[in-house]
C-alpha positions as CSV (number, residue, x, y, z in Angstrom):
1,X,-84.1,63.6,103.6
2,X,-82.6,59.9,103.7
3,X,-78.9,60.2,104.6
4,X,-77.3,61.3,107.7
5,X,-75.1,64.2,105.8
6,X,-78.3,65.5,104.6
7,X,-80.2,65.4,107.9
8,X,-76.9,67.1,109.4
9,X,-76.5,69.7,106.7
10,X,-80.2,70.9,107.7
11,X,-79.9,70.4,111.3
12,X,-76.5,72.1,112.0
13,X,-78.1,75.5,111.1
14,X,-81.2,74.8,112.7
15,X,-79.5,74.2,116.2
16,X,-77.0,76.6,115.8
17,X,-78.8,80.0,113.9
18,X,-75.7,80.0,112.0
19,X,-75.5,79.0,108.2
20,X,-73.0,76.1,107.2
21,X,-70.2,78.6,105.6
22,X,-70.1,80.7,108.3
23,X,-68.7,78.0,110.7
24,X,-65.0,78.1,110.6
25,X,-62.5,75.1,109.6
26,X,-61.4,75.0,113.2
27,X,-63.6,75.0,116.3
28,X,-63.8,75.4,119.9
29,X,-66.5,73.6,121.8
30,X,-68.1,74.7,125.3
31,X,-70.3,74.2,127.9
32,X,-70.5,77.7,129.1
33,X,-72.0,81.0,128.2
34,X,-69.2,82.9,129.7
35,X,-67.1,81.5,127.4
36,X,-68.9,82.1,124.5
37,X,-69.4,85.8,125.9
38,X,-65.7,86.6,126.4
39,X,-64.9,85.1,122.8
40,X,-67.2,87.6,120.9
41,X,-65.8,90.2,123.0
42,X,-62.2,89.5,122.3
43,X,-63.1,89.5,118.6
44,X,-65.7,91.8,118.3
45,X,-67.8,89.5,116.5
46,X,-71.6,88.5,116.5
47,X,-73.0,85.9,118.5
48,X,-75.2,84.4,116.6
49,X,-78.3,81.8,117.8
50,X,-78.9,83.4,121.0
51,X,-82.3,81.7,120.6
52,X,-81.3,78.1,119.7
53,X,-79.5,75.4,121.5
54,X,-76.1,75.9,120.2
55,X,-75.4,79.6,119.8
56,X,-72.1,80.4,118.2
57,X,-69.7,82.9,117.0
58,X,-67.0,83.1,114.7
59,X,-63.9,85.1,114.7
60,X,-62.8,87.5,111.5
61,X,-60.2,84.8,110.8
62,X,-62.1,81.9,111.0
63,X,-62.2,80.6,114.3
64,X,-65.7,79.3,115.4
65,X,-67.0,78.5,119.2
66,X,-70.0,76.6,119.7
67,X,-71.7,76.3,123.2
68,X,-73.3,72.8,122.9
69,X,-74.9,72.2,126.4
70,X,-73.8,70.0,128.6
71,X,-73.6,66.0,128.9
72,X,-73.2,63.0,126.6
73,X,-76.1,63.6,124.6
74,X,-75.1,66.7,123.5
75,X,-71.4,66.3,122.9
76,X,-72.7,63.2,120.6
77,X,-75.1,65.4,118.8
78,X,-72.9,68.2,118.2
79,X,-70.0,66.0,116.7
80,X,-72.5,64.6,114.3
81,X,-73.9,67.5,113.2
82,X,-70.5,69.1,112.4
83,X,-69.9,66.1,110.0
84,X,-71.9,68.6,107.9
85,X,-69.1,71.3,107.9
86,X,-66.2,68.8,108.4
87,X,-64.1,71.2,110.5
88,X,-60.1,70.2,109.9
89,X,-59.8,70.4,113.9
90,X,-62.4,70.6,117.1
91,X,-61.2,71.6,120.6
92,X,-63.3,70.9,123.8
93,X,-62.9,73.7,126.5
94,X,-64.4,71.8,129.6
95,X,-64.2,71.3,133.4
96,X,-63.6,68.1,135.2
97,X,-63.4,66.8,138.7
98,X,-59.9,66.1,139.6
99,X,-59.6,62.5,141.0
100,X,-55.9,62.3,142.2
101,X,-53.8,64.3,144.5
102,X,-51.8,65.5,141.3
103,X,-55.0,67.3,140.2
104,X,-55.6,70.4,142.2
105,X,-58.1,73.2,141.1
106,X,-56.8,75.3,138.3
107,X,-54.7,72.5,136.6
108,X,-55.1,71.5,133.3
109,X,-55.9,67.9,131.8
110,X,-54.6,66.9,128.3
111,X,-56.3,63.6,128.5
112,X,-54.5,60.5,126.5
113,X,-57.8,58.8,126.6
114,X,-61.2,58.7,127.9
115,X,-63.1,55.6,129.6
116,X,-66.4,55.4,128.0
117,X,-68.7,55.2,131.1
118,X,-71.4,57.5,129.6
119,X,-73.1,54.8,127.4
120,X,-74.1,57.2,124.7
121,X,-70.7,56.1,122.8
122,X,-71.8,52.3,122.7
123,X,-74.5,53.8,120.3
124,X,-71.7,54.6,117.6
125,X,-68.8,51.7,118.5
126,X,-68.4,48.5,120.2
127,X,-66.9,49.2,123.7
128,X,-63.6,47.9,122.6
129,X,-62.7,50.7,120.7
130,X,-60.6,53.2,122.8
131,X,-61.7,56.9,122.9
132,X,-59.0,58.8,121.7
133,X,-57.8,62.0,121.0
134,X,-55.8,63.2,118.0
135,X,-52.7,63.8,119.4
136,X,-51.1,66.1,117.2
137,X,-53.8,68.5,117.9
138,X,-52.6,68.2,122.0
139,X,-49.2,68.7,120.8
140,X,-50.2,72.2,119.7
141,X,-52.4,73.0,123.0
142,X,-49.4,71.6,125.2
143,X,-47.1,74.0,123.5
144,X,-49.1,76.9,124.2
145,X,-49.6,75.8,128.2
146,X,-45.8,75.8,128.5
147,X,-45.0,78.7,126.7
148,X,-47.4,80.6,129.1
149,X,-45.4,79.2,132.0
150,X,-47.8,77.0,133.3
151,X,-47.8,72.7,133.6
152,X,-51.0,70.5,132.6
153,X,-51.5,66.9,133.8
154,X,-51.7,63.9,131.2
155,X,-53.9,60.8,132.0
156,X,-57.1,58.9,131.4
157,X,-60.2,60.4,132.3
158,X,-63.8,58.6,133.1
159,X,-66.5,60.1,131.6
160,X,-70.2,59.4,132.9
161,X,-73.8,60.2,132.4
162,X,-74.3,60.8,135.8
163,X,-74.6,64.3,137.1
164,X,-75.0,63.5,140.7
165,X,-72.6,61.1,142.0
166,X,-70.5,62.4,145.1
167,X,-72.5,61.0,147.6
168,X,-72.2,57.3,146.4
169,X,-69.5,55.4,147.9
170,X,-69.4,52.4,145.6
171,X,-69.5,54.6,142.7
172,X,-66.3,56.6,144.2
173,X,-64.7,53.4,145.0
174,X,-64.9,52.2,141.8
175,X,-63.2,55.6,140.3
176,X,-60.3,54.7,142.3
177,X,-60.3,51.3,141.3
178,X,-60.0,52.5,137.6
179,X,-57.1,54.9,138.5
180,X,-58.6,58.1,136.2
181,X,-57.2,61.1,136.7
182,X,-60.0,63.4,136.6
183,X,-64.0,62.8,135.7
184,X,-66.7,64.6,133.3
185,X,-69.6,64.4,131.1
186,X,-68.6,64.8,127.7
187,X,-65.0,64.0,126.5
188,X,-65.2,60.0,125.8
189,X,-68.3,60.3,123.6
190,X,-66.6,63.6,121.5
191,X,-63.5,61.7,120.8
192,X,-65.7,58.6,119.8
193,X,-68.0,60.3,117.4
194,X,-65.7,62.4,116.3
195,X,-63.5,59.2,115.2
196,X,-66.9,58.0,113.4
197,X,-67.5,61.1,111.6
198,X,-63.7,61.4,110.8
199,X,-63.0,64.6,112.9
200,X,-59.9,65.7,114.4
201,X,-60.7,66.4,118.3
202,X,-59.1,67.2,121.6
203,X,-59.8,68.2,124.9
204,X,-58.1,70.8,127.4
205,X,-60.3,70.2,130.6
206,X,-59.6,72.7,133.6
207,X,-59.8,70.9,136.9
208,X,-62.6,73.1,138.4
209,X,-63.3,70.9,142.0
210,X,-61.7,67.3,143.7
211,X,-65.1,65.8,144.4
212,X,-63.5,62.7,145.9
213,X,-63.4,64.5,149.2
214,X,-66.6,66.3,150.5
215,X,-65.1,69.8,150.9
216,X,-64.0,69.2,147.4
217,X,-67.2,69.0,146.0
218,X,-68.1,71.8,143.5
219,X,-70.3,74.7,145.1
220,X,-71.9,77.6,143.3
221,X,-69.3,79.9,145.4
222,X,-66.3,77.5,144.3
223,X,-67.3,77.5,140.8
224,X,-67.5,81.0,140.6
225,X,-64.2,81.4,141.8
226,X,-62.3,78.9,139.4
227,X,-64.1,80.7,136.5
228,X,-62.9,83.9,137.6
229,X,-59.5,82.8,138.2
230,X,-58.7,80.3,135.3
231,X,-61.7,80.5,132.9
232,X,-60.1,83.3,130.4
233,X,-56.6,81.6,130.6
234,X,-58.4,78.6,129.8
235,X,-60.0,80.1,126.7
236,X,-57.2,82.0,125.8
237,X,-55.1,78.8,125.3
238,X,-57.9,77.2,123.0
239,X,-57.7,80.4,120.9
240,X,-53.9,80.3,120.5
241,X,-53.6,76.6,119.6
242,X,-56.2,76.4,117.3
243,X,-55.0,79.6,115.8
244,X,-51.7,78.2,115.2
245,X,-52.9,75.3,113.8
246,X,-54.9,77.2,111.2
247,X,-51.9,79.4,110.5
248,X,-49.5,76.4,109.9
249,X,-51.9,74.5,107.8
250,X,-50.6,71.1,109.2
251,X,-52.7,68.3,108.8
252,X,-53.8,66.9,112.3
253,X,-56.0,64.2,110.9
254,X,-55.6,60.6,111.9
255,X,-54.6,57.6,109.5
256,X,-58.2,55.2,110.3
257,X,-57.6,52.5,112.8
């Protein structure tokens, strides 16, 4: 195997336990097992690759969901591997920390860009290249949020490779200076590696904690509460948006920049 595409074609089935042709034209990405299981229950479809790093499920209509793990390295890996399938659209359903008073637990964020603080994306593009979503894809997502009578926030999120930072006053002060609306570990990487692989991509982030204050740091109890109250709606919005994109058949791919 000499080329990136040859490797990806071999590795995507190896990582997911799913043949290339069984992954749909539209893909949801998640970090969470309960999202994968809920998707499979909703569509009465099989979860493949339960013994692999990135299990998947695909609806009868051809929408797939992949649980790719956590962190920027895994985000880069799945977006590289998806180059073998060249999906028409990929939407990340992730959780994030809210960094502003306007972002409360349970709010949705559609990021207009992501600050590349994770380092992984530097292996793909120079630091000057912005990490951007495919905005037409986000339009479908925003329409579905509004149709449900909910509001959402837009802004720039900060992506970091640090899982444990909430204790670090210097880091928190830097986040305030950067004026980011939220913080996560995957979005910037997904945007940049998606751009490199010419894959249309977006992210719908659920605010699961408000870590700038000690009482807002995520705990097992608080995360379970967020999952119980908001996870189903989060998943359903993603399914509805990507299904509509597929049904309308609209081109959502960027022109190259």
